[in-house]
N, C-alpha and C positions, 0 to 999 in steps of 0.2 A: 772893576766893579760889575757886579752882575746887573744884567738889563733892568730886573725886576725893580729895584732901585733906582737907577737913573731914569727910569720913566716913570716912579711912582704907580709901578703894578702890584698886583699880589703875585704870590708863584702860583704858577698854571694858568694866567692870566695871556701870557707871552707862551711862543710855539719859538724855542731857540735852538737853533745849529750855531756849535761853534766849532770852529775849526782853524786850525793855523792858517792865516794871511786871506782868510774869505775866500780859499780856494773854490769852483767849483767842478768836484768831481763828479763821478758818476752817480754815487752814494747820495753824497749830497744834493746835486740835481733831483735826483727819486725822493729823497726827503723834501723837500720844496714842493715837486710836484704833487706830493699824496697832502701836503697843509695847503695849496689850492684847491686840489680836485676835490678830498676826501672832507675835508674840515671847513673849505669854502674861507678861505683866509683873506682878508680883504685888503691887507696892507703888509707890503714887504720892506725891512729896510735892512740895509746891507752897512753894518755900522766895523768902522775900521778905528783905530787908535793909533795916535802920534806915538815915535818911537818901535812902531811894530817888527819885535825881530825877527817874525819870516819877511817881510817885505826888503826888511834891509838886510839878509841874507839874498835875496833873490836881483837886489840891487848892485850888491858885493859881486855876483856871481856875473850879472851882463858887465858891468864896467871893468872889474879887474879879473874876471875867470876864476874866482873863487872858486873851491869845491865840496861840497858836504856828502855826508855817507849817505849810500843810495835811496833809502825812503827819503831821506831828507830833499833831497835833490830831485826827485820827483816830485816833490810838491814845490821847489821852487821852480821848476820848468813846466807848471800852472799859473804863475806870478808872473814870471819876466815879460808874455807876449804883452803883458797891459801896460809895462813900463818903456813902451818904446823910445819917447821922447823926453826920458826924464833922467836927472843926472844928482839930484837933491832928495833927501829923504822924506822932508815936508810934502814934496809935490810929488814922489811917490808911493806915498799912504795912499793920498786923495786921487791918484792914478788907479790905483790897485781896487780901490771902492767902485771906481769909475768903471773897470776893465769886469766885474763880478756883475755889477748893473747890467752892463750889455751882453754878455752871459746869457741872463735871465732873461732878458729882454727879448733876445734874437731865438727863443726856441718857439716850436710851434704854439704850445701852451701859452707862453709867455704873449707871445702876440695874440691871441686869440680873447685869452681873460683881460688883457687891458684893450684892446678894441670893444670889448663888450662893456666897459667901464667899471668892471666890478673890482678889478686887482690893480692897486696903485704900488708903484717901486718906488722908495727913495734911497737917498745915498746921506753918509752924514760920518764924520770923523770925532771919536770921544779925545779930549784934551784931558789927558791926566792930569798935569801941573794945576789946572783950573776947575775940573771935574767938569765941563760943560759939554754939552754937545753940539757939534758945528754941521746944519747940514748943508750941503752941498744943493 
């Protein structure tokens, strides 16, 4: 479901970055830094969703050694570190949201903007079955 519909926003009111598994790649980090520095975006929401295929594949890689084609495997390598103590899918989705948030929070820019009190970072999981967004 488009985030605009989830949060009752008009198209263009939200700055949305979509990437499988909420992976924080250099390109995503640069995009988010642009939103923070140039657009002065006050709120960042990392929104995972139940049953996320990328998280499921990362969990299978971690637990069973499952392998994917090279580009997908690169994606999964960015998710697996956040699944350190996780063995079930529901916990994996939440852990991945927290992992993405941690990566954002630990950047010099993220720390500075949050210390200034001008940036908030929130995590949530979209429950597909209910249509509900559960904030963590």
